[in-house]
N, C-alpha and C positions, 0 to 999 in steps of 0.2 A: 400618539405618535410623537416623537419628535425631530420629524423630518428625517433622521440619520438611520438607512438600514442596512440590516446585519447583511452583507455579502455572501453570506455563509448559504444565506435561504435564497439569492437571487440567483442560482444556477444549478445545474442539476448534479448532484454528487456522485448518484450512482453511475451518469454517463461517464464520468471524469474517471471512476475507477474501470469501467468498461474499455477505457480509451487506453489505460493503461494495460489491461489484459491483452488488448489489440495489440500495443503497443511492444510487448514481452513477445508475444505470440510472433511476430514479425521479425525480432531480433534487431529492433529499429533503437538503438541505445541514445540518438541524438532526442528523439521525440519522447523518449520514456524520460529524458530527465530533465525536459521541456515541460514536463507535468508538475515536476517539484518546483517547490520556492527554494530561492537562492539559499536558503538557509535554513533547508527542511533536512533534519533526521530521520534517520531509517535505524530501528533495532531489531535485527534477528536472534531469535533463540531456536534456530535448526540447526544445533549442533554448540557449537562454543558460542559464547553470547559475544555480539559483534554489533556496536552501534557506529554508525558514518555519520556526519556531519556536514553539508556545503555540498556544492554538482563535484565537485574532483572526487573527493570520498564515495560518493551516491556513484560515479562511473567506477570506479577501481571496485566497490561489490557488483556492480551489474554486468560490468565485460564478460566477466568470466562464465556468469549463470546463464549468459544467453549466447556465449559460443556453441554450446553444445546442448539441444535440447531432447527431451525423451521423447518419444510421440505424442501421448498424451499431454504435455506439457504447457501449464497456463491454460488449463480447459474449466470452467466454471463451474462448483459445484454449488453454490448457493451464496447469495447478495442481500445483506439486511440493514438497511438503513437506522443508524441509531439517534440519539440525543447528539453526541458528540462527531458524528461523522458517518464512517461505513464498515459494515465488516463484510470481507469476502473469505470465505472459503473454496481454497481453487488447490491444485496439483500444480506443484512446485516445478522446478527445473528439469528436475529429475523424475516427477511422475509420482511426487508423495504429498498425499494431503496436509496443505497447511492452512491455519487462519492466519488473516493478516487485517489491523484495526486502521483503517485511515482516517485522519484527521485534518482538516483544510483552511490554508489561509484568507484570510477577509479579499485577497485578489483572486480565487478559484483556484488557486495550487494546492498541492498537496502539502502539508507542511509537516506531519509526521506519521511514520508507519512503524507497525509494531509486530511479527509475525512467531511464530511457533508451530511446531511440527501439530495438526488437527489431533484432537484427542479429547474425550470428556473435560479433564483436567486441565490440560494444556488451553482449550479453548476459552474454560472459565477466567483462567489467567492473563490470555490476550485481550479477552473483552475488560478486565478487571484494569488493565494497562488504557484502554482506551476511556473508561469512566475516570482514571486519574488525572490524565491528558487533557479534557475536554476545559 
């Protein structure tokens, strides 16, 4: 070992995703945004494809979604560690099944997320996005 630790291995990625879910459930926009790296990107394929980058765009994306939550919003269905990060199946702010792939920065922040409605074909597509991002 060359003495340089891979910081991505030095923190609990699943715990960070659980913190993400908790911030969403609690409608805590400030905490949610603090979980993301300053230059983080979010790609949403839940409807029209939307890409957001940086704190201001992430805030514009999340603010309306946290404003009105379905009773089942942000329920955890499955969480899976991958070589690239974490894949999470959960219920969206509307209570609809979604799969989201997370990758992380070296300083233990969310670097990128890519989500799509959950379903066999789309689940593979979102997992493929995570494979390409790694």
